[in-house]
Backbone as CSV, one residue per row, in Angstrom:
resi,resn,N_x,N_y,N_z,CA_x,CA_y,CA_z,C_x,C_y,C_z
1,MET,50.961,55.013,-57.302,50.001,54.162,-56.601,50.714,52.914,-56.088
2,THR,50.426,52.524,-54.838,50.987,51.310,-54.248,49.852,50.438,-53.718
3,LEU,50.176,49.202,-53.361,49.161,48.227,-52.986,48.838,48.232,-51.495
4,GLY,48.741,49.408,-50.928,48.282,49.549,-49.558,49.070,48.739,-48.561
5,LEU,48.357,47.962,-47.762,48.974,47.185,-46.690,49.940,46.131,-47.220
6,PHE,49.740,45.681,-48.456,50.527,44.583,-49.002,51.770,45.059,-49.758
7,ASP,52.048,46.350,-49.697,53.188,46.881,-50.444,54.088,47.751,-49.562
8,CYS,54.061,47.509,-48.253,54.906,48.295,-47.350,56.348,47.786,-47.442
9,SER,57.279,48.653,-47.087,58.697,48.286,-47.153,59.368,48.614,-45.830
10,GLY,59.953,47.624,-45.182,60.617,47.848,-43.908,59.682,47.608,-42.742
11,PHE,60.268,47.255,-41.606,59.478,46.930,-40.417,58.651,48.113,-39.944
12,CYS,59.242,49.296,-39.863,58.540,50.474,-39.338,57.363,50.867,-40.222
13,SER,57.588,50.884,-41.528,56.515,51.227,-42.453,55.371,50.220,-42.376
14,CYS,55.706,48.936,-42.297,54.684,47.891,-42.217,53.936,47.947,-40.884
15,ALA,54.663,48.230,-39.801,54.029,48.328,-38.486,53.028,49.475,-38.450
16,GLU,53.440,50.624,-38.983,52.540,51.782,-39.011,51.323,51.503,-39.890
17,SER,51.551,50.891,-41.062,50.445,50.569,-41.971,49.477,49.591,-41.319
18,MET,50.012,48.599,-40.624,49.171,47.607,-39.963,48.328,48.245,-38.855
19,LEU,48.940,49.093,-38.036,48.218,49.748,-36.948,47.141,50.685,-37.481
20,MET,47.454,51.445,-38.546,46.456,52.331,-39.147,45.314,51.517,-39.761
21,ALA,45.648,50.397,-40.386,44.610,49.540,-40.970,43.673,49.012,-39.885
22,ILE,44.229,48.633,-38.730,43.408,48.150,-37.617,42.482,49.259,-37.111
23,LEU,43.029,50.464,-36.951,42.214,51.598,-36.499,41.081,51.901,-37.477
24,VAL,41.413,51.911,-38.752,40.412,52.231,-39.773,39.349,51.132,-39.855
25,LEU,39.775,49.866,-39.819,38.810,48.766,-39.875,37.880,48.774,-38.658
26,ALA,38.443,49.050,-37.483,37.619,49.130,-36.273,36.607,50.280,-36.390
27,SER,37.067,51.410,-36.933,36.175,52.556,-37.133,35.085,52.228,-38.145
28,ALA,35.466,51.547,-39.246,34.491,51.171,-40.276,33.439,50.219,-39.704
29,TYR,33.870,49.289,-38.861,32.941,48.341,-38.240,31.944,49.066,-37.345
30,LYS,32.454,49.994,-36.520,31.584,50.767,-35.639,30.596,51.617,-36.438
31,PHE,31.087,52.236,-37.504,30.219,53.056,-38.351,29.144,52.201,-39.012
32,PHE,29.516,51.000,-39.445,28.552,50.127,-40.102,27.433,49.735,-39.138
33,LEU,27.793,49.370,-37.908,26.781,49.028,-36.913,25.880,50.221,-36.619
34,ALA,26.499,51.407,-36.495,25.715,52.624,-36.245,24.783,52.920,-37.413
35,TYR,25.299,52.738,-38.629,24.481,52.986,-39.827,23.244,52.093,-39.846
36,ARG,23.415,50.822,-39.502,22.281,49.895,-39.489,21.219,50.332,-38.487
37,LYS,21.656,50.797,-37.324,20.690,51.201,-36.301,20.024,52.529,-36.648
38,ILE,20.804,53.460,-37.194,20.231,54.754,-37.574,19.204,54.583,-38.692
39,SER,19.469,53.655,-39.615,18.552,53.436,-40.732,17.209,52.875,-40.280
40,LYS,17.160,52.266,-39.076,15.907,51.719,-38.555,15.106,52.747,-37.762
41,ASP,15.674,53.924,-37.574,15.019,54.963,-36.778,13.929,55.635,-37.606
42,THR,12.678,55.359,-37.267,11.547,55.962,-37.986,11.041,57.236,-37.313
43,SER,11.503,57.509,-36.097,11.052,58.705,-35.390,11.949,59.908,-35.657
44,ASN,13.001,59.694,-36.453,13.888,60.788,-36.893,14.489,61.569,-35.733
45,ILE,15.069,60.833,-34.775,15.802,61.527,-33.714,16.999,62.267,-34.311
46,ILE,17.489,61.748,-35.437,18.523,62.436,-36.216,17.873,62.900,-37.513
47,ASP,17.873,64.204,-37.754,17.197,64.711,-38.945,18.015,64.429,-40.206
48,GLU,17.463,64.799,-41.353,18.073,64.447,-42.632,19.468,65.052,-42.794
49,THR,19.629,66.293,-42.358,20.927,66.955,-42.492,21.978,66.267,-41.634
50,ASP,21.605,65.913,-40.400,22.535,65.211,-39.516,22.905,63.845,-40.089
51,ARG,21.927,63.174,-40.674,22.206,61.883,-41.301,23.185,62.041,-42.457
52,LEU,23.006,63.100,-43.240,23.900,63.342,-44.371,25.335,63.537,-43.888
53,ILE,25.508,64.287,-42.787,26.848,64.475,-42.219,27.424,63.130,-41.787
54,PHE,26.594,62.303,-41.155,27.044,60.976,-40.723,27.454,60.134,-41.926
55,TYR,26.671,60.171,-43.002,26.979,59.376,-44.194,28.271,59.853,-44.857
56,ILE,28.515,61.161,-44.848,29.759,61.696,-45.412,30.953,61.197,-44.593
57,ALA,30.809,61.205,-43.262,31.879,60.694,-42.398,32.108,59.204,-42.656
58,PHE,31.032,58.458,-42.862,31.139,57.031,-43.184,31.878,56.851,-44.509
59,ALA,31.594,57.717,-45.482,32.290,57.657,-46.773,33.785,57.898,-46.596
60,GLN,34.143,58.839,-45.704,35.564,59.085,-45.424,36.232,57.831,-44.870
61,ILE,35.550,57.140,-43.964,36.096,55.919,-43.378,36.305,54.856,-44.456
62,ILE,35.347,54.727,-45.376,35.466,53.745,-46.454,36.662,54.072,-47.345
63,ILE,36.826,55.358,-47.668,37.964,55.792,-48.488,39.275,55.473,-47.778
64,LEU,39.335,55.743,-46.483,40.550,55.459,-45.719,40.826,53.958,-45.650
65,ALA,39.762,53.154,-45.531,39.940,51.700,-45.500,40.535,51.203,-46.814
66,ILE,40.019,51.715,-47.918,40.569,51.339,-49.231,42.023,51.784,-49.330
67,PHE,42.303,52.993,-48.847,43.655,53.561,-48.940,44.660,52.719,-48.166
68,PHE,44.363,52.388,-46.934,45.333,51.708,-46.080,45.405,50.200,-46.313
69,ILE,44.370,49.614,-46.918,44.348,48.159,-47.057,44.511,47.709,-48.507
70,VAL,43.780,48.319,-49.427,43.758,47.848,-50.815,44.847,48.492,-51.646
71,PHE,44.770,49.814,-51.845,45.825,50.509,-52.597,45.881,51.967,-52.184
72,LYS,47.088,52.495,-52.186,47.314,53.894,-51.831,47.518,54.711,-53.101
73,SER,46.793,55.816,-53.193,46.929,56.679,-54.361,46.583,58.106,-53.994
74,SER,47.104,59.049,-54.764,46.791,60.460,-54.533,45.314,60.726,-54.783
75,PHE,44.695,59.956,-55.688,43.262,60.112,-55.967,42.440,59.913,-54.690
76,LEU,42.774,58.892,-53.909,42.051,58.624,-52.670,42.307,59.712,-51.631
77,ILE,43.540,60.216,-51.573,43.846,61.282,-50.617,43.049,62.536,-50.951
78,TYR,43.025,62.917,-52.237,42.263,64.102,-52.640,40.758,63.882,-52.442
79,SER,40.288,62.666,-52.667,38.871,62.372,-52.447,38.522,62.456,-50.970
80,MET,39.447,61.996,-50.119,39.241,62.106,-48.679,39.202,63.569,-48.251
81,LYS,40.099,64.383,-48.813,40.100,65.808,-48.509,38.807,66.461,-48.982
82,ALA,38.311,66.044,-50.150,37.082,66.624,-50.706,35.877,66.314,-49.821
83,THR,35.757,65.053,-49.366,34.642,64.699,-48.497,34.766,65.389,-47.142
84,ARG,35.993,65.565,-46.671,36.203,66.274,-45.401,35.752,67.726,-45.524
85,MET,36.111,68.394,-46.631,35.707,69.779,-46.820,34.196,69.881,-46.995
86,ALA,33.594,68.919,-47.700,32.137,68.904,-47.870,31.443,68.776,-46.514
87,GLN,32.005,67.960,-45.649,31.462,67.806,-44.299,31.525,69.122,-43.537
88,ASP,32.657,69.815,-43.614,32.807,71.095,-42.922,31.842,72.143,-43.466
89,ILE,31.640,72.152,-44.783,30.704,73.096,-45.396,29.287,72.847,-44.887
90,LEU,28.905,71.585,-44.804,27.574,71.246,-44.315,27.409,71.635,-42.850
91,VAL,28.455,71.417,-42.058,28.422,71.820,-40.649,28.256,73.343,-40.542
92,CYS,28.978,74.086,-41.376,28.851,75.551,-41.394,27.415,75.969,-41.697
93,ALA,26.797,75.295,-42.666,25.423,75.626,-43.048,24.458,75.371,-41.894
94,ILE,24.661,74.257,-41.177,23.789,73.938,-40.047,23.932,74.989,-38.943
95,ILE,25.176,75.337,-38.629,25.412,76.312,-37.571,24.859,77.679,-37.965
96,ALA,25.025,78.037,-39.237,24.553,79.342,-39.705,23.037,79.462,-39.587
97,THR,22.311,78.357,-39.824,20.854,78.404,-39.704,20.406,78.664,-38.268
98,LEU,21.246,78.305,-37.300,20.934,78.578,-35.898,21.201,80.028,-35.525
99,TRP,22.068,80.666,-36.275,22.540,82.000,-35.911,21.736,83.106,-36.584
100,VAL,21.448,82.946,-37.883,20.809,84.024,-38.637,19.295,83.890,-38.606
101,GLU,18.622,84.942,-39.024,17.169,84.941,-39.075,16.681,84.068,-40.232
102,GLU,15.404,83.684,-40.150,14.842,82.766,-41.139,14.861,83.349,-42.546
103,SER,14.780,84.661,-42.652,14.752,85.304,-43.965,16.070,85.121,-44.725
104,TYR,17.143,84.765,-44.013,18.447,84.582,-44.646,18.759,83.117,-44.962
105,GLN,17.800,82.214,-44.716,18.046,80.787,-44.931,18.391,80.475,-46.386
106,GLY,17.690,81.156,-47.318,17.961,80.938,-48.739,19.373,81.343,-49.111
107,MET,19.854,82.441,-48.521,21.211,82.905,-48.784,22.240,81.897,-48.272
108,ILE,21.959,81.306,-47.121,22.871,80.301,-46.560,22.953,79.091,-47.491
109,LYS,21.810,78.669,-48.015,21.782,77.530,-48.935,22.611,77.813,-50.186
110,LYS,22.475,79.029,-50.736,23.242,79.397,-51.929,24.739,79.441,-51.623
111,ALA,25.088,79.972,-50.442,26.504,80.027,-50.052,27.080,78.619,-49.896
112,GLY,26.274,77.709,-49.323,26.716,76.328,-49.176,26.945,75.652,-50.517
113,ILE,26.045,75.888,-51.470,26.205,75.320,-52.813,27.443,75.888,-53.491
114,PHE,27.684,77.201,-53.317,28.853,77.849,-53.912,30.150,77.241,-53.362
115,LEU,30.206,77.047,-52.042,31.402,76.455,-51.431,31.578,74.997,-51.865
116,ALA,30.466,74.284,-52.026,30.550,72.893,-52.504,31.106,72.841,-53.927
117,LEU,30.731,73.809,-54.758,31.263,73.878,-56.122,32.761,74.165,-56.110
118,ILE,33.189,75.042,-55.199,34.621,75.321,-55.060,35.367,74.057,-54.637
119,ASP,34.790,73.325,-53.690,35.382,72.065,-53.243,35.530,71.106,-54.420
120,SER,34.489,70.991,-55.235,34.526,70.097,-56.402,35.577,70.547,-57.414
121,LEU,35.695,71.880,-57.590,36.674,72.417,-58.540,38.100,72.120,-58.084
122,ILE,38.366,72.308,-56.787,39.701,72.026,-56.255,40.028,70.544,-56.431
123,TRP,39.049,69.676,-56.134,39.256,68.239,-56.300,39.559,67.897,-57.760
124,PHE,38.808,68.494,-58.676,39.008,68.218,-60.105,40.404,68.628,-60.553
125,ILE,40.837,69.836,-60.128,42.177,70.318,-60.496,43.248,69.416,-59.897
126,ALA,43.047,68.999,-58.644,44.032,68.153,-57.966,44.162,66.792,-58.631
127,VAL,43.035,66.205,-59.012,43.051,64.849,-59.568,43.438,64.835,-61.038
128,PHE,42.906,65.775,-61.804,43.101,65.733,-63.257,44.111,66.769,-63.765
129,GLY,44.688,67.530,-62.850,45.714,68.479,-63.254,47.039,67.780,-63.506
130,VAL,48.102,68.572,-63.637,49.439,68.004,-63.855,49.868,67.298,-62.577
131,ALA,49.928,65.984,-62.627,50.243,65.192,-61.438,51.496,64.355,-61.660
132,SER,52.074,63.898,-60.567,53.312,63.113,-60.624,53.039,61.617,-60.607
133,HIS,51.783,61.242,-60.323,51.383,59.838,-60.194,52.027,59.170,-58.979
134,GLU,52.554,59.965,-58.072,53.033,59.447,-56.794,51.864,59.424,-55.814
135,THR,51.975,58.584,-54.773,50.904,58.511,-53.778,50.756,59.832,-53.036
136,TYR,51.882,60.390,-52.616,51.877,61.654,-51.873,52.483,62.744,-52.755
137,GLU,51.695,63.740,-53.100,52.147,64.816,-53.987,52.322,66.107,-53.202
138,CYS,53.086,66.015,-52.111,53.218,67.151,-51.204,54.030,68.295,-51.794
139,ASN,54.628,68.088,-52.971,55.377,69.166,-53.619,54.478,70.064,-54.456
140,ARG,53.234,69.642,-54.702,52.309,70.432,-55.510,51.639,71.504,-54.657
141,PRO,51.515,72.723,-55.168,50.819,73.791,-54.419,49.386,73.410,-54.051
142,ILE,48.727,72.629,-54.923,47.340,72.248,-54.656,47.231,71.385,-53.405
143,TRP,48.303,70.664,-53.080,48.329,69.806,-51.886,48.147,70.646,-50.624
144,ILE,48.956,71.685,-50.498,48.866,72.545,-49.319,47.655,73.464,-49.414
145,PHE,47.287,73.854,-50.641,46.124,74.732,-50.821,44.852,74.051,-50.336
146,TYR,44.711,72.756,-50.628,43.530,72.012,-50.184,43.455,71.976,-48.654
147,SER,44.606,71.764,-48.035,44.639,71.722,-46.571,44.277,73.082,-45.975
148,ILE,44.745,74.151,-46.612,44.412,75.503,-46.144,42.919,75.770,-46.314
149,ALA,42.341,75.316,-47.440,40.905,75.493,-47.673,40.086,74.787,-46.601
150,ILE,40.508,73.568,-46.224,39.822,72.829,-45.160,39.966,73.565,-43.836
151,MET,41.149,74.115,-43.591,41.383,74.868,-42.366,40.468,76.087,-42.297
152,LEU,40.295,76.778,-43.420,39.446,77.972,-43.453,37.983,77.628,-43.186
153,THR,37.497,76.528,-43.778,36.111,76.141,-43.527,35.922,75.703,-42.079
154,SER,36.953,75.082,-41.498,36.873,74.696,-40.082,36.846,75.923,-39.181
155,LEU,37.650,76.919,-39.516,37.653,78.165,-38.743,36.326,78.903,-38.888
156,LEU,35.739,78.842,-40.089,34.428,79.460,-40.294,33.377,78.791,-39.420
157,SER,33.416,77.447,-39.345,32.470,76.743,-38.482,32.713,77.089,-37.011
158,ALA,33.979,77.295,-36.630,34.300,77.679,-35.254,33.750,79.073,-34.946
159,PHE,33.901,79.995,-35.904,33.371,81.355,-35.718,31.858,81.332,-35.563
160,LEU,31.183,80.580,-36.445,29.729,80.487,-36.362,29.306,79.795,-35.068
161,GLY,30.078,78.778,-34.666,29.784,78.101,-33.409,29.899,79.030,-32.212
162,TYR,30.887,79.917,-32.253,31.032,80.904,-31.173,29.833,81.844,-31.136
163,GLN,29.347,82.235,-32.306,28.176,83.118,-32.365,26.939,82.427,-31.804
164,VAL,26.790,81.126,-32.099,25.661,80.366,-31.557,25.770,80.274,-30.033
165,ARG,26.983,80.089,-29.551,27.189,80.039,-28.092,26.779,81.359,-27.444
166,GLN,27.172,82.476,-28.043,26.791,83.787,-27.526,25.283,83.969,-27.564
167,LEU,24.663,83.502,-28.664,23.209,83.621,-28.800,22.495,82.808,-27.728
168,THR,23.010,81.614,-27.443,22.417,80.767,-26.405,22.566,81.399,-25.032
169,ASN,23.726,81.996,-24.773,23.943,82.673,-23.485,22.975,83.841,-23.312
170,ARG,22.742,84.586,-24.400,21.780,85.696,-24.325,20.369,85.160,-24.088
171,GLY,20.044,84.026,-24.734,18.727,83.422,-24.543,18.527,82.973,-23.106
172,THR,19.585,82.410,-22.502,19.506,81.997,-21.097,19.265,83.197,-20.194
173,SER,19.946,84.290,-20.459,19.773,85.508,-19.663,18.353,86.042,-19.794
174,GLU,17.806,86.000,-21.016,16.438,86.481,-21.231,15.433,85.620,-20.489
175,TYR,15.661,84.288,-20.483,14.734,83.395,-19.791,14.775,83.639,-18.279
176,LEU,15.969,83.841,-17.740,16.090,84.135,-16.311,15.400,85.446,-15.965
177,ALA,15.487,86.415,-16.877,14.809,87.694,-16.661,13.293,87.504,-16.672
178,MET,12.800,86.613,-17.533,11.367,86.318,-17.576,10.895,85.698,-16.268
179,GLN,11.726,84.820,-15.703,11.352,84.175,-14.444,11.226,85.188,-13.318
180,GLU,12.079,86.179,-13.373,12.029,87.221,-12.341,10.843,88.160,-12.537
181,ASN,10.358,88.258,-13.769,9.233,89.128,-14.077,7.938,88.342,-13.885
182,THR,7.219,88.614,-12.848,6.002,87.859,-12.509,4.873,88.106,-13.489
183,THR,4.947,89.175,-14.276,3.883,89.481,-15.231,4.147,88.844,-16.596
184,ALA,5.246,88.105,-16.714,5.585,87.509,-18.008,4.565,86.446,-18.394
185,ASN,4.272,86.348,-19.684,3.325,85.384,-20.215,3.888,83.967,-20.057
186,THR,3.118,83.076,-19.377,3.595,81.728,-19.102,3.802,80.928,-20.386
187,ALA,2.868,81.050,-21.325,2.986,80.322,-22.594,4.224,80.773,-23.368
188,HIS,4.477,82.071,-23.331,5.659,82.599,-24.023,6.934,82.070,-23.374
189,MET,6.917,81.964,-22.030,8.086,81.453,-21.324,8.341,79.986,-21.686
190,ARG,7.274,79.204,-21.803,7.441,77.791,-22.159,8.008,77.658,-23.572
191,LEU,7.493,78.466,-24.506,8.000,78.430,-25.875,9.464,78.837,-25.913
192,HIS,9.796,79.855,-25.136,11.182,80.321,-25.081,12.086,79.227,-24.520
193,LEU,11.589,78.492,-23.513,12.374,77.433,-22.894,12.592,76.278,-23.879
194,VAL,11.557,75.931,-24.655,11.702,74.867,-25.656,12.763,75.241,-26.677
195,ASN,12.699,76.483,-27.172,13.696,76.951,-28.140,15.092,76.958,-27.523
196,LEU,15.164,77.336,-26.258,16.445,77.405,-25.562,17.031,76.007,-25.370
197,ASP,16.179,75.037,-25.048,16.648,73.653,-24.890,17.219,73.125,-26.205
198,GLU,16.517,73.416,-27.309,16.998,72.982,-28.616,18.330,73.644,-28.945
199,MET,18.445,74.934,-28.626,19.685,75.662,-28.881,20.825,75.100,-28.047
200,ASN,20.551,74.771,-26.787,21.591,74.210,-25.924,22.054,72.852,-26.432
201,LYS,21.100,72.042,-26.912,21.451,70.746,-27.471,22.352,70.914,-28.688
202,ARG,21.966,71.828,-29.574,22.765,72.087,-30.762,24.110,72.705,-30.401
203,ARG,24.128,73.554,-29.387,25.368,74.218,-29.000,26.415,73.203,-28.566
204,ILE,25.992,72.202,-27.791,26.921,71.156,-27.352,27.485,70.409,-28.557
205,GLN,26.599,70.059,-29.513,27.051,69.392,-30.722,28.048,70.255,-31.484
206,VAL,27.711,71.537,-31.613,28.551,72.468,-32.370,29.924,72.611,-31.733
207,GLU,29.970,72.726,-30.407,31.253,72.896,-29.721,32.156,71.679,-29.926
208,ILE,31.581,70.489,-29.799,32.380,69.268,-30.015,32.857,69.211,-31.459
209,LEU,31.954,69.556,-32.387,32.293,69.518,-33.813,33.431,70.459,-34.157
210,PHE,33.307,71.732,-33.743,34.329,72.670,-34.206,35.668,72.462,-33.493
211,VAL,35.659,71.937,-32.268,36.927,71.627,-31.609,37.626,70.488,-32.362
212,GLY,36.876,69.420,-32.645,37.456,68.300,-33.378,37.917,68.687,-34.769
213,ASN,37.098,69.476,-35.472,37.437,69.871,-36.846,38.630,70.811,-36.902
214,VAL,38.661,71.796,-36.010,39.756,72.772,-36.030,41.077,72.110,-35.644
215,VAL,41.065,71.275,-34.602,42.288,70.580,-34.192,42.788,69.695,-35.321
216,SER,41.871,68.953,-35.937,42.234,68.074,-37.046,42.809,68.859,-38.220
217,ALA,42.127,69.935,-38.618,42.586,70.738,-39.756,43.920,71.410,-39.465
218,LEU,44.122,71.840,-38.217,45.374,72.495,-37.839,46.552,71.537,-37.940
219,VAL,46.376,70.325,-37.426,47.437,69.306,-37.524,47.725,68.989,-38.984
220,GLN,46.663,68.860,-39.787,46.827,68.542,-41.204,47.610,69.619,-41.940
221,VAL,47.243,70.886,-41.734,47.887,71.960,-42.485,49.331,72.165,-42.026
222,ILE,49.609,71.979,-40.741,50.985,72.117,-40.243,51.878,71.033,-40.838
223,TRP,51.388,69.782,-40.832,52.202,68.685,-41.354,52.381,68.806,-42.862
224,ASP,51.333,69.173,-43.582,51.431,69.317,-45.037,52.357,70.473,-45.411
225,PHE,52.295,71.548,-44.637,53.185,72.677,-44.913,54.632,72.298,-44.618
226,HIS,54.830,71.511,-43.560,56.172,71.037,-43.214,56.753,70.200,-44.347
227,SER,55.955,69.292,-44.897,56.432,68.455,-46.000,56.615,69.279,-47.277
228,TYR,55.689,70.176,-47.547,55.761,71.008,-48.758,57.014,71.883,-48.766
229,SER,57.426,72.316,-47.589,58.572,73.230,-47.481,59.913,72.508,-47.534
230,ASN,59.887,71.175,-47.454,61.152,70.446,-47.345,61.390,69.432,-48.454
231,VAL,60.625,69.526,-49.529,60.827,68.590,-50.641,60.983,69.363,-51.950
232,GLN,61.633,68.706,-52.894,61.791,69.272,-54.232,60.959,68.508,-55.265
233,SER,60.690,67.238,-54.985,59.916,66.411,-55.911,58.971,65.514,-55.119
234,ALA,57.972,64.965,-55.815,56.973,64.122,-55.151,57.585,62.850,-54.576
235,SER,58.651,62.356,-55.181,59.282,61.130,-54.702,59.870,61.300,-53.302
236,GLU,60.165,62.538,-52.914,60.720,62.803,-51.589,59.637,62.868,-50.504
237,CYS,58.371,62.961,-50.911,57.281,63.088,-49.937,57.118,61.839,-49.080
238,TYR,57.587,60.718,-49.596,57.398,59.434,-48.922,57.895,59.459,-47.479
239,ILE,59.025,60.137,-47.245,59.631,60.117,-45.904,58.771,60.872,-44.882
240,PHE,57.852,61.734,-45.359,57.001,62.492,-44.436,55.667,61.795,-44.159
241,TYR,55.351,60.755,-44.920,54.055,60.098,-44.763,54.147,58.589,-44.581
242,GLU,55.346,58.038,-44.658,55.560,56.620,-44.375,56.718,56.501,-43.386
243,SER,56.526,55.726,-42.338,57.493,55.657,-41.234,58.817,55.045,-41.670
244,GLN,59.909,55.708,-41.247,61.254,55.209,-41.520,61.990,54.838,-40.229
245,SER,61.376,55.099,-39.081,62.003,54.799,-37.790,60.906,54.562,-36.757
246,ASN,61.301,54.027,-35.597,60.328,53.774,-34.533,59.664,55.067,-34.073
247,PHE,60.453,56.126,-33.988,59.909,57.421,-33.563,58.856,57.916,-34.556
248,MET,59.126,57.750,-35.871,58.182,58.211,-36.884,56.906,57.370,-36.889
249,VAL,56.980,56.126,-36.439,55.761,55.322,-36.314,54.787,56.015,-35.371
250,ILE,55.292,56.452,-34.224,54.462,57.127,-33.229,53.957,58.457,-33.768
251,VAL,54.860,59.236,-34.369,54.494,60.564,-34.882,53.414,60.456,-35.952
252,LEU,53.622,59.576,-36.930,52.669,59.466,-38.033,51.346,58.841,-37.604
253,LEU,51.381,57.946,-36.631,50.132,57.414,-36.097,49.296,58.533,-35.480
254,LEU,49.956,59.414,-34.733,49.251,60.548,-34.126,48.752,61.522,-35.187
255,VAL,49.631,61.874,-36.128,49.266,62.839,-37.170,48.105,62.323,-38.011
256,LYS,48.205,61.095,-38.485,47.154,60.546,-39.352,45.855,60.314,-38.591
257,SER,45.950,59.878,-37.338,44.743,59.653,-36.540,44.006,60.958,-36.287
258,ILE,44.762,62.013,-35.940,44.139,63.307,-35.658,43.648,63.972,-36.941
259,ALA,44.480,63.969,-37.980,44.137,64.676,-39.220,43.048,63.963,-40.015
260,TRP,43.070,62.640,-40.038,42.160,61.900,-40.914,41.016,61.199,-40.184
261,LEU,41.245,60.750,-38.947,40.216,59.982,-38.250,39.428,60.782,-37.217
262,LEU,40.070,61.759,-36.583,39.393,62.515,-35.525,38.065,63.127,-35.971
263,PRO,37.973,63.758,-37.154,36.675,64.323,-37.566,35.573,63.271,-37.665
264,THR,35.917,62.082,-38.148,34.903,61.028,-38.264,34.517,60.493,-36.891
265,TRP,35.479,60.363,-35.995,35.159,59.924,-34.633,34.249,60.940,-33.940
266,THR,34.483,62.210,-34.195,33.649,63.265,-33.610,32.208,63.130,-34.091
267,ILE,32.038,62.909,-35.402,30.699,62.736,-35.962,30.023,61.501,-35.365
268,TYR,30.777,60.415,-35.238,30.236,59.178,-34.655,29.754,59.424,-33.227
269,TYR,30.556,60.144,-32.456,30.195,60.406,-31.058,28.935,61.266,-30.964
270,ILE,28.863,62.314,-31.758,27.753,63.264,-31.653,26.440,62.652,-32.130
271,PHE,26.468,62.046,-33.311,25.222,61.638,-33.937,24.797,60.198,-33.631
272,TYR,25.711,59.406,-33.089,25.299,58.052,-32.716,25.560,57.737,-31.244
273,TYR,26.801,57.845,-30.802,27.149,57.341,-29.479,26.368,58.048,-28.363
274,ARG,26.151,59.366,-28.481,25.399,60.093,-27.453,23.945,59.632,-27.389
275,ASN,23.472,58.989,-28.459,22.093,58.492,-28.503,22.039,56.968,-28.605
276,HIS,23.158,56.292,-28.275,23.223,54.858,-28.540,22.212,54.065,-27.722
277,SER,21.868,54.522,-26.509,20.877,53.796,-25.708,19.517,53.819,-26.406
278,TYR,19.188,54.950,-27.035,17.932,55.056,-27.772,17.945,54.118,-28.983
279,PHE,19.046,54.126,-29.732,19.140,53.282,-30.918,19.155,51.799,-30.550
280,ASN,19.750,51.464,-29.394,19.730,50.075,-28.938,18.304,49.625,-28.632
281,THR,17.494,50.541,-28.079,16.091,50.236,-27.802,15.335,49.972,-29.090
282,ILE,15.601,50.805,-30.114,14.967,50.615,-31.420,15.337,49.249,-31.990
283,ASP,16.626,48.888,-31.861,17.106,47.618,-32.407,16.428,46.447,-31.711
284,LYS,16.268,46.522,-30.381,15.612,45.444,-29.640,14.143,45.326,-30.031
285,ASP,13.470,46.473,-30.183,12.061,46.461,-30.601,11.920,45.851,-31.993
286,HIS,12.886,46.196,-32.874,12.859,45.663,-34.230,13.034,44.142,-34.219
287,GLN,13.945,43.647,-33.366,14.166,42.204,-33.271,12.931,41.486,-32.722
288,ARG,12.253,42.119,-31.732,11.037,41.510,-31.182,9.938,41.431,-32.239
289,THR,9.868,42.490,-33.070,8.862,42.508,-34.139,9.130,41.396,-35.142
290,LEU,10.406,41.223,-35.507,10.774,40.167,-36.443,10.469,38.795,-35.865
291,SER,10.745,38.633,-34.571,10.491,37.348,-33.926,8.997,37.038,-33.919
292,ALA,8.189,38.062,-33.637,6.736,37.878,-33.617,6.207,37.509,-34.998
293,VAL,6.713,38.170,-36.020,6.298,37.872,-37.389,6.714,36.466,-37.775
294,SER,7.960,36.105,-37.423,8.472,34.776,-37.740,7.639,33.701,-37.048
295,TYR,7.267,33.930,-35.773,6.483,32.959,-35.017,5.102,32.791,-35.650
296,THR,4.519,33.900,-36.077,3.196,33.843,-36.710,3.244,33.020,-37.988
297,HIS,4.260,33.261,-38.801,4.393,32.525,-40.055,4.586,31.030,-39.819
298,LEU,5.308,30.697,-38.752,5.571,29.285,-38.483,4.338,28.563,-37.956
299,THR,3.490,29.285,-37.206,2.353,28.618,-36.571,1.090,28.651,-37.409
300,LEU,1.007,29.531,-38.388,-0.213,29.616,-39.188,-0.565,28.308,-39.884
301,PRO,0.383,27.600,-40.516,0.026,26.328,-41.159,-0.563,25.311,-40.192
302,THR,-0.002,25.273,-38.960,-0.489,24.338,-37.943,-1.933,24.653,-37.565
303,ILE,-2.211,25.949,-37.350,-3.576,26.361,-36.976,-4.546,26.032,-38.108
304,TYR,-4.061,26.309,-39.332,-4.927,26.066,-40.498,-5.251,24.578,-40.641
305,SER,-4.232,23.722,-40.424,-4.447,22.292,-40.589,-5.381,21.735,-39.547
306,VAL,-5.370,22.332,-38.341,-6.287,21.902,-37.286,-7.706,22.293,-37.669
């Protein structure tokens, strides 16, 4: 364990740590503002499951902020991996509910719980197993195994996302066929269109999610495998995760940003930024309500005294 930003050694390592800390702090600030606005939403434009995904991404940002600023430890890295895998599992469950029939919803829930238990078990083994007490334990099989597990869940979400895309395309074809059929029931066509609009909205979210998740997981597993294949002990892992040259500053900034921050940025974009105009309206209405209440409280004594 090291003291984060205050324990860097050398110009390159300190420069990379400082830049990552700035990125993480900026992300945490944006997430905090988004969280405040989402919490004021009483019309539930974002449902409970979507909110949970957003909160998990926010938790990842908090873990990364602690890691890069306060102290660096393998515990935080494994916790970040655990929350990332939990996020992917939840995304898989959401996509699966769009793809399968309603009668299979219970099975999807059980599968999600089973995968969450596996995630917890891997985290427990990684944290409480035989460890080196180094910040980066890239020599341990569990290090690369965790990255592979995240990659598999990301690929599963991509597969399910592809199935949803195919389902939406078939739905579009059916709706066009209904339009051509003059005897088609108008009410049925409207219901079909509503379902199709919802599917298209979800499909866009799913496509952005699985592209961001798969790219992030792929970069993570490639870099972790590269480090795992080239070290004999945990003390040697440092050169693969802390910059030793100007070139490595650029490389590690890209690797860490894509592997650790890209999934959270994707969640921020989908669940907040695409709806930010709506949330800004809610915030303004909330401020007007507070102002009206405050004005009433201030003027009531005057009216009463008159």
